[in-house]
N, C-alpha and C positions, 0 to 999 in steps of 0.2 A: 175105612180099614185102618186100624191102628197098628203101627209098627213097633213102637215102644211106649212106655207109660207117658212120655211127654210129647211124642210126635204124632201128628195126625196127617193122614194123606188126604189132600183136597184136590179137586179138579176144577180148573177154570179154563173155559174154551177148549175142552178136550185135552188139556195139558195138565199133568200131575205135578203137585208140589208137596213137599214135606214141611209142615209148620209145627213149631213147638207151641203147645197150648196146654194149660192146666186142665184137669178133668172138669172142674166146675165151670169152665168157660167154653167148652166144646160146642154146646148148643148154640151159643151166640156166634161162635166162629162159623159154624155151618150155615146159620142164617145169613151171616155177612157174605159168605161165599155164594150162596144162592142169589142174594141181591146183586152182587157184583157180576155174576154170570148173566143175569137177566139184562143188566145195563150194557155189558160188553156185547152180548148177542144183538141187542137192539141197534147198537152202533155198527156192528159188522153187517147186519142185515140191510142197513141203509146204504152201505157200500161206498160211503164218501170218505172213510178213513181207512188207510191201509197200514197194516203192521200192528202187532199185538201191543207193543209199547205205546203207540199213539192211541189205540183203543182204550188202554188202561188209563191213560191221562184224561181222555175225554170222559170216561166213566167216572173217574175220581172227581172231575169238575162237575159233572151232573149230580153226583151224590152229595158233594159239598153244597151245591146250589139248593138241593132239597133240604139239607140240614139247616142252612141259613133261613130258608123260607119257613121251616118248621119252628125255628127259634122265635121268629116274629109272631107266630100264632099261639104258641104254648109257653108255659112257664119255663124258665131255664132248667136245664138238666142238673141233677145233683152232681156234686164233684165226683162221686163214685161212678156214675154213669158216664160222665165226660171222660174220666180216666180209662174206663173200659173201651169206649169208642176210640180213644187215642191208641190204646194198646192193640186193638184189632187193626186199625189203620197201619200201625207199625209192622204188624205181622204180615199184612198183605204186601206192604212195601218191601219187606225183607224177602218174601217169597218171589216177588217179581224181580228183585235185584239178583237173587240167586239164579233164577231162570236166565236172566240176561247174561250172567257170567258163564253159565253152562253152554250157552249158544256161542259165545266167543271162543 
C-alpha cells in the first residue's frame, strides 16, 4: 500500500514501516523485504534469539554471510548493483531505527 509518491508501507515480522523509495526501486525493496522476513522468521522459529533487534542483527549477519559467499563464486557486482544493495540496506536500517525510536 502506498501512502505518498515516495513512501511505501512494508511489513517485517507483522510490524509495519514506512520507507521512502523511488518508484523504480520498489520491486527491489519488496524483494528485499520478503528475503529479510524469511530470514527473521527462520531465526524466530528456532527460538534461540529473543527480541526483534537481535533477530534483525542475526538476519543481517546471515544475509551478509550469503553475500560474501556469493561474491566468492560469482563475478563482482557492478558498481550500480552494489550501490543499490547499499541503498536498500540503508533503508532497512533506517526503518528499524525509526521503529526502535517509536518503541522508546
